[in-house]
C-alpha positions, 0 to 999 in steps of 0.5 A: 500500500502506498501512502499519499499525504495531502493537506485538506481533508476535503480533497481526500474523497475526490483524490481517491477516485483517481488514484485507484487500488493500492493507495491510501490518502492521509490529510495533515489539515495544513501545517504539522511543523512550524515556528512556535507561537509563543517564542521568536524562534529565529537565531539571528546570530546563527545565520537566521536559523529558524527553530521549528517544532511539531505543532502541539495540536497535531501530536496525535495526527503526527503519531498516526501519520508516522504509523501509516508511513512506517507500514507503507511501501512508499510515501508520496507527498501531494501538498498544494502546488505552490511555495507554501505547499512545497514548504509543508511537504518539506516539513512532512518529509523531515518529520517522517525522516524521508530522504529529501533526494528521493522522488517523494513529491507529486503535484497536480494543477487540477484534481482530475484523473489525467492530472493525478495519473500524470503526477504519479508517473512524474514524481520528483524530489522536493524543490528546496529552492521553493522551500527556501523562498517560503522560509525566507518569507516566513523568517522576515515576517516573523522578524517584523511581527516579533520586533515591530509589533511590541514597539507600536504596541508601546508607542501607539496603543496596546496589543497591536500587530504589524506585518511586512505586507499588511502594514503596506496595504494599510498605508495604501488605504490611509494614503487614499483617505488623505487624498480624499480629505485634501482634495479640493473640488473644482467647478465645471459645467456641462452643456448638452444639446438634445436633438431628434431626427426620424423619431430617434432622440439623441444628444450632443455635448459641448467639447471645444470652441473653434476646435480648441478644447474648452472647459467652462469653470463658472456661471459667467463663462456658461452664460457667455457661451449660451448667449451664442449657442442658443442663437446659432444653428447646429450644423453637422461639420463631419461624420466619421465612421469606424469599426473597432474590436475589443479583445476577450479578457484573459482567463482568471488569475487569483486577483482578477477572480477576486475582483470580478467576484466582488464587482459582479457578484458582491462576494467578499474576499472571504466568501470568494476564497472559501467558495473557490477552495471548495470548487477546487477540492471537490463538491458532491455532485448528484450522480457523480459523487465528489468531483473537483470542478476547477483548477488550482486557485492560487495563481498569477498566470493566464497560461492554459494547457493545450488540452484545455485550450483545444477542449474549449475551442471544440465546445465553442464551435459546437455550441456557438459556431465556428464564426466565434472561434479565432483563427489561432487560439488566444494566448495571454502574456503573463504580467512582468512579475508573475511567477507563472508556476501554474495555469490560470483558474479554469473549469476542469471540464467544459462538459460540466456546465454550470447549469448541469451542477446548479442543483448540487452547488450552494448559491455562492459556489454556483455563481462563482463556478459560472463566473469562472466557466464563462470567463474561460469560455470567453477567453478563447472566443473571437473579438467583439466588433462595433460600428462607431459614429462620431459626429462633430457639430458647429454652433456659432464656433462652439463645437459639439460632439455626438457619439454612437456605437452599435454592436456588429458582432458579439464575439466573446460578449455573447458569453461574458461582459466585463465589469464597467463601473457606473462613473466610467459608464456615464462618461462614455455617454454613447447612444444610438444615432440616426443617419446624419450627413455633413452640412445638415442642420439639426433640430434642437429640442432643448439645451441644458447646462449642468454645474458639476464638481470634480470628484475625489479619488474613490476609496478602495474596495477589497477588489480594488485593493487587491488590484493595487497590491498586484499592480504594485508587486505587494504580496502574492496570490496566496496572501491577498485575501489574508492580508486584507482580511486582517485589516478589518479583523484588527479594526485598522479599517472599517467597511462602509458599504463595500469601501474600506475606511481607515480607523483612527487607530489605523491612521495612527499606526501608519503615521508612526510607521511613516515616521520611523520605518518609512525605509522598510514599510513602503511599496517600493521596498516591499515589492523589491523584497518580493522580487528577491524571494522570486530570485531565491525560488529560481536559485539566483540568490541565497535565502540567508543573504536576502534575510540578512540584507533585510535585517541589516536595514531594519534593526537600526530603525528598530533601535532608533524608534525604541529609544525615541520619546515620540509616542502616539498614545491617546491622551487620557480623557476627562470624564464626568465620573467621580472617583468614589475614593477621593472625589476627583474626576476619573480619566478614560485611559487605554491599557493593555487590555482595553479602555479603563477609568483611572483617577486623575489624582494619580499617584496619590489615588490609584483607584481604577474602574472598568469602562464598559464601552458598549454601555457608554456608547448607548448614552451618546446620541448619534441622530434625530428620530424622523418619527418623533424627534427624540434622540437616536442611539447606536446599538448592537445586534447579537451578532455585533452589527450596529443599528440605530434606534429611537430612545423611545423603544416602546412608544416609537420603536424607530430602527435603521441601519443608517444614521437618520439626520432628522431632515426630510427629503425634499423630493419624496418626504422620506427621512435623510440618512448619513452614509459616511460623509454623504447625506442621502435619502433613505428611500429615493436617489436624492443626494444632498448637494453640500454633503457637509455631514 
């Protein structure tokens, strides 16, 4: 009997289907050996030697694994096909005392019969370059976590954590918030003419004056332009027709899947990661048992195998027709810093359509599988073709433009449409146009001017932060979700709708790190270290040298910060609560275990009292009840979610998920609410102009 060791128990049943007789599958449930939780365990003076230990909670599991390995004629390690999976394989081999030069490692990009059988025939030795790249990451992250976290806990607030990548991701969110706060809106005006011909309504917008781009910045400029425009004929100067093509998007990588899942399906990073993992490991399908539906989910590659490409093209030809096939298969070039170790995320079999397995999948799993399936299908289809018309119109020297676009051939859009945000869609402003000719005088039904203000940058969503991290080379596919999730888990950021907003604590941490650790906690340096990890994986660099260069720059910053008297700890806040021992006022302070009340007469009086933040929050009015005009307070549900309720819980019983302002909507008379810094109607689309909430 041969023993195959994997990580996730969920894969066991799926894998056993394809291994056949003579194999037993054992799942380690992740790491079985790692750095200890409660000690630093890195010998800096001994070439950064890490001291690993068997995980205490895996003692019985390791004993069982050793027993099975001793009985097995051969042990094959089939952990995930990435650097962390390689490191786990190395730890397993060490625990079992396996020969590291022996071919004990198998890997597959998908849990299918062909892939598993091929892996069995191509076993290899553990790749120590990949192990060392992961080991270097682990050691550097441990150094940052254990050396920097205590300093910010002492200088900013108790029980904080810092991370080599996490802190840079937080900095991106904080920097974006500063951009928004420092943004100064600029006034501009749009002038739009509304036309009609052959029962087709269309519009044109003012673009230029005497063929030079124009920007109307105030009411006076608008009035001057309108005085001419309204007394002029609108004459068609030119009609330009063209054909354009849009190319199909590449199949999913980890980051593009996460972005599309949030933008199109409103699935959080956590949900997307969990669903993708299940689809990869295997799901119970009626009539089939447990089968895997997609390839490996942690990848930065857009490459697909020739077999998968061929199967996809055959499916397209049969279902959509050969006119939807490009002459040659579509090939997508990987990004510059991509590891390109695995294929893109794709369905294992084109024959298993989303509709076939819909009844067997959870709602999230079905929606994500459908998204992955259709994206891959579209990636091998021909371009979409459009007919475009641009009409330039003269009105007394003022140049207007009307644009029209019609779909000539759907191509890949017959299957998949890329996400376009609302603002971008509005800017495109493309409509259907009637037949127009040069010299033609247009009918003008109306001319409208609209005052606008430039908008600040948009806050990051989880999806756009993943995109930014990928573009800037921060982190890798396996780390995006965990890095971003920890920002909200530790209250360094909060979610307002789908947007990430830094908390005061998050801002303080970033400000402190910028002051003392800007040479290490920054985008450029973090991306540089990712490249050096890649060099280790490719055997171009020694992992000890990489860690050493990091430490040599980092230790001086640690010493300087620790010795400095600069602190960002919150000053104690005077309260109206009286000390029962000496009569002085109590101060609200922050300690290692949270907020507490301490006497202002310290050290003469050392009285302290617990501070119940939830009870105190209940006493703070946050708004006005739209029903009865009484105070509205912030309360928590049993699951910790904040809602807002009238103080008169018996007589009025008003409740809302948003803060009511006490004002009425001028358009529908429903109550107005605060959403972040925006005031809008709770019912209709009305948004308050000044938004100075």
